[in-house]
N, C-alpha and C positions, 0 to 999 in steps of 0.2 A: 503494501498501499506506500500510496508517494503524498507525500505532507505540502499543504500550501500553505498562505499565510490570507485573515480576508483582509480584504482590502478598508472596513468601517472599520474590524475592532482587535485587528491584529490574532485574531483568536487563531489556530491550528485548524488546519480543515481534511479532511483525510479522501485522499479518492486512489477510488478501488483499481485498482493495476490493471485490469482489464475495460476501462475507460477509453473510451472514444471522445472524439469533436462533435464541439457541437452538444456534448451532456447535461446537465444541469446540476450541480451541488448545492446545496443548501447549510448554509452557517450552524449548526449547533446553538452559535451563542448568542447571537445581533439577527437571527434568520433571514438574513441577507442573500440571496439567490444569483448565482455566476453562474455562467457558462462555460465551460472548458475549451479553451484552444490552441491546436496544435502548434510543436514550436518544434524545432528540428530535433535529429534528436531522439524524439518519443519523448518529449515531456511537452508540458502546461504552462500556460494561465491564465488567469484567469480577465473576464472581462462581465462585468454584471449583465443577469440577464434580464433579454425584454422579454419580461408576463403580460399577454394579451390581458386584457383588465375586461369582463362583464359588462356589457351595455344597459341592462337591464331596458329598453325601448326608446331611451331618451332618447 
């Protein structure tokens, strides 16, 4: 399992060893969601996830 740090609260995020590009991981401490972005060498970086909000017909 790989480790990355949350960009909001600096808590450690566990990234599964079988993670893939575009997978979403969530910080256990602050609940911020991140999308995994593939880097050279099979490493990942984090970018804030673009979560779809419900419209409720507005």
